[in-house]
C-alpha positions as CSV (number, residue, x, y, z in Angstrom):
1,X,0.0,0.0,0.0
2,X,1.1,3.6,-0.6
3,X,0.5,4.6,3.0
4,X,1.1,2.6,6.2
5,X,-1.7,2.0,8.6
6,X,-1.6,3.3,12.2
7,X,-3.2,1.5,15.2
8,X,-4.7,3.7,17.9
9,X,-4.2,2.9,21.6
10,X,-4.5,4.6,24.9
11,X,-1.3,6.4,24.5
12,X,-1.9,8.1,21.2
13,X,-5.7,8.3,20.8
14,X,-5.9,11.8,22.3
15,X,-3.7,13.3,19.5
16,X,-4.9,11.1,16.6
17,X,-8.1,11.4,14.7
18,X,-10.7,8.6,14.4
19,X,-11.8,9.2,10.8
20,X,-15.5,9.8,11.4
21,X,-16.9,13.3,11.7
22,X,-13.5,14.8,11.0
23,X,-14.9,18.2,10.0
24,X,-18.5,18.0,11.3
25,X,-18.6,20.6,14.1
26,X,-22.2,19.5,15.0
27,X,-20.8,16.2,16.1
28,X,-17.9,17.5,18.3
29,X,-19.6,16.1,21.5
30,X,-20.2,12.7,19.9
31,X,-16.6,12.6,18.6
32,X,-15.4,13.0,22.1
33,X,-17.8,10.3,23.3
34,X,-16.6,7.9,20.7
35,X,-13.0,8.4,21.7
36,X,-13.9,7.8,25.4
37,X,-15.8,4.7,24.3
38,X,-12.7,3.5,22.5
39,X,-10.5,4.1,25.5
40,X,-12.6,1.8,27.6
41,X,-12.8,-0.9,24.9
42,X,-9.0,-0.9,24.3
43,X,-8.7,-2.5,27.7
44,X,-10.8,-5.4,26.4
45,X,-8.7,-6.1,23.4
46,X,-10.5,-3.7,20.9
47,X,-8.5,-2.4,17.9
48,X,-8.9,0.7,15.8
49,X,-6.7,0.8,12.8
50,X,-6.7,3.4,10.0
51,X,-4.6,4.8,7.2
52,X,-1.9,7.2,8.3
53,X,-3.6,10.2,6.7
54,X,-6.5,12.5,7.3
55,X,-9.0,10.3,5.5
56,X,-11.9,7.9,6.2
57,X,-10.1,4.6,5.7
58,X,-10.3,2.4,8.8
59,X,-11.3,-0.9,10.5
60,X,-12.5,-1.6,14.1
61,X,-12.6,-5.0,15.7
62,X,-12.3,-6.9,18.9
63,X,-13.1,-10.2,20.7
64,X,-16.7,-11.1,19.9
65,X,-17.3,-11.9,23.5
66,X,-16.8,-8.2,24.3
67,X,-18.8,-6.8,21.4
68,X,-21.6,-4.4,21.9
69,X,-23.9,-6.7,19.9
70,X,-26.6,-9.3,20.6
71,X,-24.5,-12.2,19.3
72,X,-23.0,-15.4,20.6
73,X,-19.6,-15.9,18.9
74,X,-17.1,-17.0,21.4
75,X,-13.7,-17.6,19.9
76,X,-14.1,-15.2,17.0
77,X,-13.0,-11.6,16.3
78,X,-15.9,-9.3,15.5
79,X,-15.5,-6.6,12.9
80,X,-17.5,-3.6,14.0
81,X,-16.8,-1.2,11.2
82,X,-14.8,-1.3,7.9
83,X,-14.9,2.0,6.0
84,X,-13.1,3.1,2.9
85,X,-14.3,6.3,1.3
86,X,-13.7,8.8,-1.5
87,X,-10.5,8.6,-3.5
88,X,-9.3,5.5,-1.6
89,X,-12.1,3.2,-2.9
90,X,-11.1,0.5,-5.3
91,X,-7.4,0.6,-4.5
92,X,-7.2,-2.5,-2.2
93,X,-7.3,-0.7,1.1
94,X,-10.3,-2.7,2.4
95,X,-8.7,-6.0,1.6
96,X,-5.4,-4.8,3.2
97,X,-7.2,-3.8,6.4
98,X,-9.2,-7.1,6.4
99,X,-5.9,-9.0,6.1
100,X,-4.6,-7.3,9.2
101,X,-7.6,-8.7,11.2
102,X,-7.2,-12.1,9.7
103,X,-3.6,-12.2,10.6
104,X,-4.4,-11.0,14.1
105,X,-7.1,-13.6,14.5
106,X,-4.8,-16.5,13.4
107,X,-2.1,-15.3,15.8
108,X,-4.6,-15.3,18.6
109,X,-5.8,-18.8,17.7
110,X,-9.4,-17.7,16.9
111,X,-12.0,-19.6,14.9
112,X,-12.2,-16.8,12.4
113,X,-14.0,-13.5,11.9
114,X,-17.7,-12.5,12.3
115,X,-19.5,-9.3,11.4
116,X,-23.1,-8.0,11.3
117,X,-24.3,-6.6,7.9
118,X,-27.4,-6.6,5.9
119,X,-28.8,-9.6,4.0
120,X,-28.7,-7.0,1.2
121,X,-26.6,-3.8,1.3
122,X,-27.6,-1.5,4.2
123,X,-26.5,2.0,4.9
124,X,-23.3,2.3,7.0
125,X,-22.7,-1.5,6.9
126,X,-20.4,-3.6,4.7
127,X,-21.6,-4.8,1.4
128,X,-22.6,-8.5,1.6
129,X,-21.4,-9.1,-2.0
130,X,-18.0,-7.9,-1.0
131,X,-18.0,-10.0,2.1
132,X,-18.8,-13.1,0.1
133,X,-15.9,-12.4,-2.3
134,X,-13.6,-12.4,0.8
135,X,-14.8,-15.8,1.9
136,X,-17.5,-14.9,4.4
137,X,-20.6,-17.0,4.6
138,X,-24.0,-16.4,6.1
139,X,-24.4,-18.3,9.4
140,X,-27.8,-16.8,10.4
141,X,-30.3,-14.4,8.8
142,X,-33.0,-12.4,10.5
143,X,-36.4,-11.8,9.0
144,X,-35.9,-8.0,9.1
145,X,-32.8,-7.8,7.0
146,X,-29.7,-8.6,9.1
147,X,-27.2,-11.4,8.6
148,X,-24.3,-12.8,10.6
149,X,-21.4,-13.0,8.1
150,X,-18.7,-15.4,9.2
151,X,-15.2,-16.2,7.9
152,X,-14.2,-19.5,9.4
153,X,-10.6,-20.8,9.6
154,X,-11.9,-24.3,10.4
155,X,-14.9,-26.1,8.8
156,X,-16.0,-27.6,12.2
157,X,-15.8,-24.3,14.0
158,X,-19.1,-23.4,15.8
159,X,-21.5,-21.1,14.0
160,X,-22.0,-17.6,15.5
161,X,-25.6,-16.8,16.3
162,X,-27.8,-13.9,17.2
163,X,-29.1,-13.7,20.8
164,X,-32.8,-14.2,21.4
165,X,-33.4,-10.5,22.1
166,X,-32.7,-9.6,18.5
167,X,-34.5,-12.5,16.6
168,X,-37.8,-10.9,15.7
169,X,-37.1,-7.2,15.4
170,X,-39.4,-6.0,18.1
171,X,-38.7,-3.8,21.2
172,X,-40.5,-3.9,24.5
173,X,-41.8,-0.3,24.0
174,X,-45.0,-0.6,21.9
175,X,-46.1,3.0,21.5
176,X,-44.7,5.7,19.2
177,X,-41.1,6.1,18.0
178,X,-38.4,4.4,20.0
179,X,-34.7,4.7,19.2
180,X,-31.9,2.6,20.6
181,X,-28.4,3.9,20.2
182,X,-24.8,3.8,21.5
183,X,-21.7,6.0,21.2
184,X,-20.0,3.5,19.0
185,X,-20.5,6.2,16.3
186,X,-19.7,9.9,16.7
187,X,-22.8,10.9,14.7
188,X,-25.4,9.4,17.0
189,X,-25.4,11.8,19.9
190,X,-26.3,14.8,17.8
191,X,-28.6,13.2,15.2
192,X,-30.7,11.4,17.9
193,X,-30.8,14.2,20.6
194,X,-31.1,17.1,18.2
195,X,-32.4,16.1,14.7
196,X,-34.7,13.2,15.7
197,X,-36.1,15.1,18.6
198,X,-36.9,18.1,16.4
199,X,-38.4,15.8,13.7
200,X,-40.6,14.0,16.2
201,X,-41.8,17.2,17.7
202,X,-42.7,18.8,14.4
203,X,-44.6,15.7,13.3
204,X,-46.2,15.4,16.7
205,X,-44.9,11.8,17.2
206,X,-44.1,10.5,20.7
207,X,-40.4,9.6,21.0
208,X,-38.6,7.4,23.5
209,X,-34.8,7.6,23.4
210,X,-32.8,4.7,24.9
211,X,-29.1,5.1,25.1
212,X,-27.3,1.8,25.6
213,X,-24.3,2.8,27.8
214,X,-23.0,-0.6,28.8
215,X,-21.8,-3.7,27.0
216,X,-24.3,-5.8,28.9
217,X,-27.3,-3.7,27.8
218,X,-26.1,-3.7,24.1
219,X,-25.6,-7.4,24.1
220,X,-29.3,-7.8,24.9
221,X,-30.5,-5.2,22.4
222,X,-33.7,-5.8,20.3
223,X,-31.7,-5.2,17.1
224,X,-28.1,-6.1,16.0
225,X,-27.8,-2.5,14.8
226,X,-26.6,-1.2,18.1
227,X,-25.2,2.0,16.7
228,X,-28.7,3.2,15.8
229,X,-32.1,1.4,15.5
230,X,-35.4,3.1,15.1
231,X,-38.7,1.3,16.0
232,X,-42.3,2.4,15.5
233,X,-45.0,0.9,17.7
234,X,-42.6,-1.8,18.8
235,X,-41.6,-2.9,15.2
236,X,-38.1,-2.3,13.8
237,X,-38.1,0.3,11.0
238,X,-34.5,1.2,10.1
239,X,-30.8,1.4,11.1
240,X,-30.3,4.3,8.7
241,X,-29.4,7.3,10.9
242,X,-30.3,9.8,8.2
243,X,-33.9,9.0,9.1
244,X,-33.4,11.6,11.9
245,X,-33.5,14.4,9.4
246,X,-37.1,15.3,8.6
247,X,-36.6,15.6,4.9
248,X,-35.6,11.9,4.8
249,X,-37.9,10.6,7.6
250,X,-41.1,10.1,5.5
251,X,-39.2,8.4,2.6
252,X,-37.4,6.0,4.9
253,X,-40.2,5.2,7.3
254,X,-43.3,5.6,5.1
255,X,-45.0,7.3,8.1
């Protein structure tokens, strides 16, 4: 590759950028919250690796047992986010970043890799077509559009599965709009607490906001999209955070 990758850790994260929301001043608070989230996750084996440049080319992963996801995948490394944008697309950076995770997983004696993505391409998630080309297979699909994609090193390795809480795409709250989110993404804090609140108020829709602030809560979430999931009257609607903006709300939700 033309540029080396850099791995963030507790000693350099305060002076290094984390790709997302680089110039979005609206998300300054969320950017800081994401860095704080990373600091606590580093202690659990989490890894944030990016290109050594001011660009959005990065991968995040860690032990699946410590993931903020409703999955059972002991012995695997879970990829949380893989993002290559702009001029860097189509130049092999995604494959190179993925290879660093594969090498890490083999060195740790893991069964392989696992990641949550759509059964079809979903916003802000890896393209399942690309995952298949890299050797990932579907080990479980949910009826509302999510799939566990698994890259196994051994044919007899156990299949990762979703936890029961996320199987049907329903949340316990059955009235109005309900959003579940975490600070795994620097955009969520602003878009949920500002944009979505404003949208719900203007449309006179009741809104309940549930911030999942511990791993244990996120591991029992009603959706595997723990960065952001919107429900309406108890039913999953979307994981697309742009729904928070009123101009996109109607098109995405149909409400």
